[in-house]
C-alpha positions in Angstrom: -10.4 48.2 67.7 -9.2 48.3 64.1 -8.9 45.1 62.2 -5.4 44.2 61.3 -4.5 43.9 57.6 -3.9 40.2 56.9 -0.4 39.5 55.6 0.0 38.5 51.9 3.3 36.6 51.8 3.0 35.8 48.1 3.7 39.5 47.2 6.9 39.5 49.1 10.1 39.4 47.1 11.7 36.0 46.6 15.0 35.4 48.4 16.3 33.7 45.3 15.3 35.4 42.0 14.3 32.7 39.6 11.4 32.3 37.2 9.4 29.1 37.2 7.8 27.4 34.2 4.6 26.3 36.0 3.1 26.8 39.5 -0.4 25.7 40.5 -2.5 23.0 41.9 -3.2 19.4 40.9 -6.2 17.1 41.7 -8.8 19.8 42.4 -12.2 18.2 42.9 -14.6 19.8 40.4 -18.0 18.9 38.8 -18.0 19.7 35.1 -20.7 19.8 32.4 -20.5 17.9 29.1 -23.2 16.6 26.7 -25.9 17.2 29.3 -24.1 15.3 32.0 -22.6 16.6 35.2 -19.3 14.7 35.5 -17.0 14.2 38.5 -13.6 15.5 37.6 -10.2 16.5 38.9 -8.5 19.6 37.6 -4.8 20.6 37.4 -4.5 24.4 37.1 -1.5 26.6 36.9 0.4 29.6 35.4 4.0 30.4 34.7 5.9 32.6 37.2 7.9 34.8 34.9 8.8 37.3 37.5 11.7 35.7 39.3 11.5 38.4 42.0 7.9 37.4 42.9 7.6 35.0 45.9 4.7 33.1 44.4 1.3 33.1 42.8 -2.2 33.5 44.2 -3.5 29.9 43.9 -6.9 30.9 45.4 -7.5 33.1 42.3 -7.0 30.0 40.0 -9.3 28.0 42.2 -12.1 30.6 42.0 -11.7 30.9 38.3 -12.5 27.2 37.8 -16.0 27.9 39.1 -17.0 28.8 35.6 -16.6 25.2 34.6 -19.4 24.2 36.9 -21.9 26.4 35.1 -21.1 26.1 31.4 -20.7 23.1 29.1 -17.0 22.3 28.5 -15.9 23.8 25.2 -12.8 25.4 23.8 -14.2 29.0 24.2 -15.1 28.3 27.9 -11.6 26.9 28.6 -10.0 29.9 26.9 -12.0 32.3 29.1 -10.9 30.4 32.2 -7.3 30.6 31.2 -7.6 34.3 30.5 -8.9 34.8 34.0 -5.9 32.9 35.3 -3.6 35.4 33.6 -5.7 38.5 34.3 -5.5 37.6 38.0 -1.7 37.6 37.8 -0.8 40.7 35.9 2.9 41.3 35.3 4.1 37.9 36.6 2.5 35.3 34.4 2.3 34.9 30.6 1.3 31.3 30.3 -1.7 29.4 31.7 -2.9 25.8 31.5 -5.6 23.6 32.8 -6.1 19.8 32.7 -9.4 18.2 33.4 -9.5 14.5 34.2 -12.8 12.7 34.1 -14.7 9.6 32.9 -17.1 10.2 30.1 -20.2 8.0 30.5 -21.9 6.9 27.3 -24.8 4.5 26.8 -24.0 2.0 24.1 -26.4 -0.3 22.4 -26.0 -4.1 22.1 -25.0 -5.5 18.7 -28.3 -7.4 18.0 -30.7 -7.2 20.9 -32.5 -4.1 22.1 -30.4 -4.0 25.3 -28.1 -1.1 26.1 -25.7 -0.3 28.9 -23.3 2.4 30.2 -19.6 2.4 29.4 -17.0 4.8 30.8 -14.2 6.3 28.8 -11.3 8.0 30.7 -10.7 11.4 29.3 -8.3 14.3 29.9 -9.0 17.7 28.4 -5.9 19.9 28.3 -5.9 23.6 27.4 -3.0 26.0 27.1 -2.8 29.8 26.6 0.5 31.6 25.9 0.9 35.0 24.4 -2.7 34.9 23.0 -1.9 31.5 21.4 -4.5 28.9 22.5 -4.8 25.2 21.9 -6.7 22.2 23.3 -5.5 18.6 23.5 -7.6 15.5 24.3 -6.6 12.2 25.8 -9.1 9.4 25.4 -8.9 5.7 26.3 -11.0 3.4 24.1 -11.2 -0.3 25.1 -11.7 -3.0 22.5 -11.1 -6.7 21.9 -8.4 -8.0 19.7 -8.0 -11.5 18.3 -4.5 -12.6 17.2 -4.2 -13.4 13.5 -1.4 -15.9 14.1 -3.3 -17.7 16.7 -6.4 -17.9 14.4 -4.3 -19.4 11.6 -2.8 -22.0 13.9 -6.2 -22.9 15.2 -7.6 -23.3 11.7 -4.7 -25.7 10.9 -5.5 -27.8 14.0 -9.1 -28.0 12.9 -8.0 -29.1 9.5 -5.8 -31.8 11.0 -8.6 -33.0 13.2 -10.9 -33.2 10.2 -8.4 -35.4 8.4 -8.0 -37.6 11.4 -11.8 -38.1 11.8 -12.7 -38.5 8.2 -9.7 -40.0 6.4 -10.9 -42.4 3.6 -14.6 -41.7 4.5 -17.4 -40.8 2.2 -19.0 -37.7 3.6 -22.5 -36.3 3.5 -23.3 -32.7 4.1 -25.1 -33.6 7.3 -22.0 -35.4 8.6 -19.8 -32.3 8.1 -22.4 -30.0 9.6 -22.7 -32.2 12.7 -18.9 -32.4 13.1 -18.5 -28.6 12.8 -21.1 -28.1 15.6 -19.4 -30.6 18.0 -16.7 -29.9 20.5 -14.5 -32.5 18.7 -14.7 -30.4 15.5 -13.5 -27.1 17.0 -10.4 -28.5 18.7 -8.7 -25.1 19.0 -9.7 -21.5 19.3 -7.6 -18.4 18.8 -6.6 -16.3 21.7 -8.0 -12.8 22.1 -7.5 -10.1 24.7 -9.0 -6.9 26.1 -7.1 -4.0 24.5 -6.9 -0.3 24.9 -6.4 2.5 22.4 -4.8 5.6 24.1 -5.5 8.6 21.9 -3.7 11.9 22.3 -5.1 14.5 19.9 -4.5 18.2 19.3 -7.6 20.1 18.0 -7.9 22.8 15.4 -8.0 26.2 17.0 -11.4 27.2 15.5 -13.5 24.5 17.2 -16.4 25.7 19.3 -17.1 22.2 20.7 -15.2 19.2 22.0 -15.6 16.3 19.6 -15.2 13.6 22.2 -18.1 11.5 21.3 -17.4 11.7 17.5 -13.8 10.7 18.1 -14.8 7.7 20.2 -17.4 6.6 17.6 -14.8 6.9 14.8 -12.2 4.9 16.8 -14.6 2.1 17.6 -15.9 1.9 14.1 -12.3 1.6 12.8 -11.5 -1.2 15.2 -14.8 -3.1 14.8 -14.6 -4.8 18.2 -15.6 -2.4 20.9 -16.2 -4.0 24.2 -19.8 -4.5 25.1 -22.1 -3.8 28.0 -25.4 -5.6 28.4 -25.7 -8.6 26.1 -27.8 -11.6 25.2 -26.5 -14.7 23.5 -27.3 -13.2 20.1 -25.1 -10.2 20.9 -22.3 -12.5 22.2 -22.4 -14.5 19.0 -22.3 -11.2 16.9 -19.3 -10.2 19.0 -17.5 -13.5 18.2 -18.3 -12.9 14.6 -16.9 -9.3 14.8 -13.7 -10.6 16.3 -13.3 -13.3 13.7 -13.7 -10.8 10.9 -11.4 -8.2 12.5 -8.3 -10.3 13.3 -5.5 -7.8 14.3 -2.1 -7.4 15.7 -1.4 -4.3 17.6 0.3 -2.9 14.4 -3.0 -3.4 12.5 -5.0 -1.6 15.2 -2.6 1.4 15.2 -2.8 1.7 11.4 -6.6 1.5 11.4 -6.8 4.3 14.0 -4.2 6.4 12.1 -6.3 6.3 8.9 -9.6 7.0 10.8 -8.3 9.9 12.8 -6.7 11.5 9.7 -10.2 11.6 8.2 -11.8 13.0 11.3 -12.6 16.7 11.2 -11.2 19.1 13.8 -7.9 17.2 14.5 -4.6 18.6 13.3 -2.2 16.2 15.1 -2.3 13.0 17.1 -0.2 10.4 18.9 -1.8 6.9 19.1 -0.7 4.1 21.5 -2.4 0.8 21.4 -1.9 -1.9 24.1 -2.9 -5.5 23.7 -2.8 -7.1 27.1 -1.7 -10.5 25.9 -3.5 -13.6 27.0 -0.7 -15.8 25.6 2.3 -13.9 27.0 2.8 -12.3 30.4 3.7 -9.1 28.7 1.8 -6.6 26.5 2.1 -6.0 22.8 2.3 -2.2 22.0 2.3 -0.1 18.9 2.5 3.7 18.4 1.7 6.0 15.5 2.0 9.8 15.1 0.8 12.4 12.7 2.0 16.0 12.7 3.2 15.3 16.3 6.5 16.7 17.3 8.8 14.2 19.0 10.9 15.7 21.8 
């Protein structure tokens, strides 16, 4: 008995001729390689359907092309080859291809003072596009940090000054008296409010890059902010973190400007959109600032 030819509905003509900008799959489970790590990822893969007469694309061909990302370290050249396979597998009907890879980059970060270290995750999206031989890669990175409000710090200092006047009015002071007062709970009557914050970086890379500068960008961002959240700490590290916050008082506007200047100096970036979110501990709403460079606004 001869085997029947399996039907391929995708090659049948569409009942309503209409091109589609993007057709594909989202949330494909995929292990990827980066910096010697095998990361758990989700991929969105698709192509344009330029031929309005075509019923659909062959999604399984995109799925199989993603296997290359399991075997080679993520890089712009590897992503370009994957996208070219997308298009080669759909000749005559697709001219544009894209892939997005969502994962958490796991980096071991040292403590500020002690020899301790711990792991920290950074949500990352790597997005690549290929259209008419034009290729580009974009990165989205979330960088957490701490922010202490400058206004709250000034108000706290004023309250400490007022308490000092109350406690020592018309009193002859010795150095030891002031030192003891500063170290007491009575002396520090107020503390500024601070909050965990997030820098959402969306960057477009130069076309000539052979590697993804994820770690370098994270390092630059954390250095610019000065108050990256910590992992394993001892009391000396916590004290150093308090000092870092006190020396880096910032509104969301300050954070956005610091990141703007740092990323403009970073090699391999030709455009970016920064969004910083300070999850207010004073208010029930967030404080947000955005900054763009060479970024087209729709």
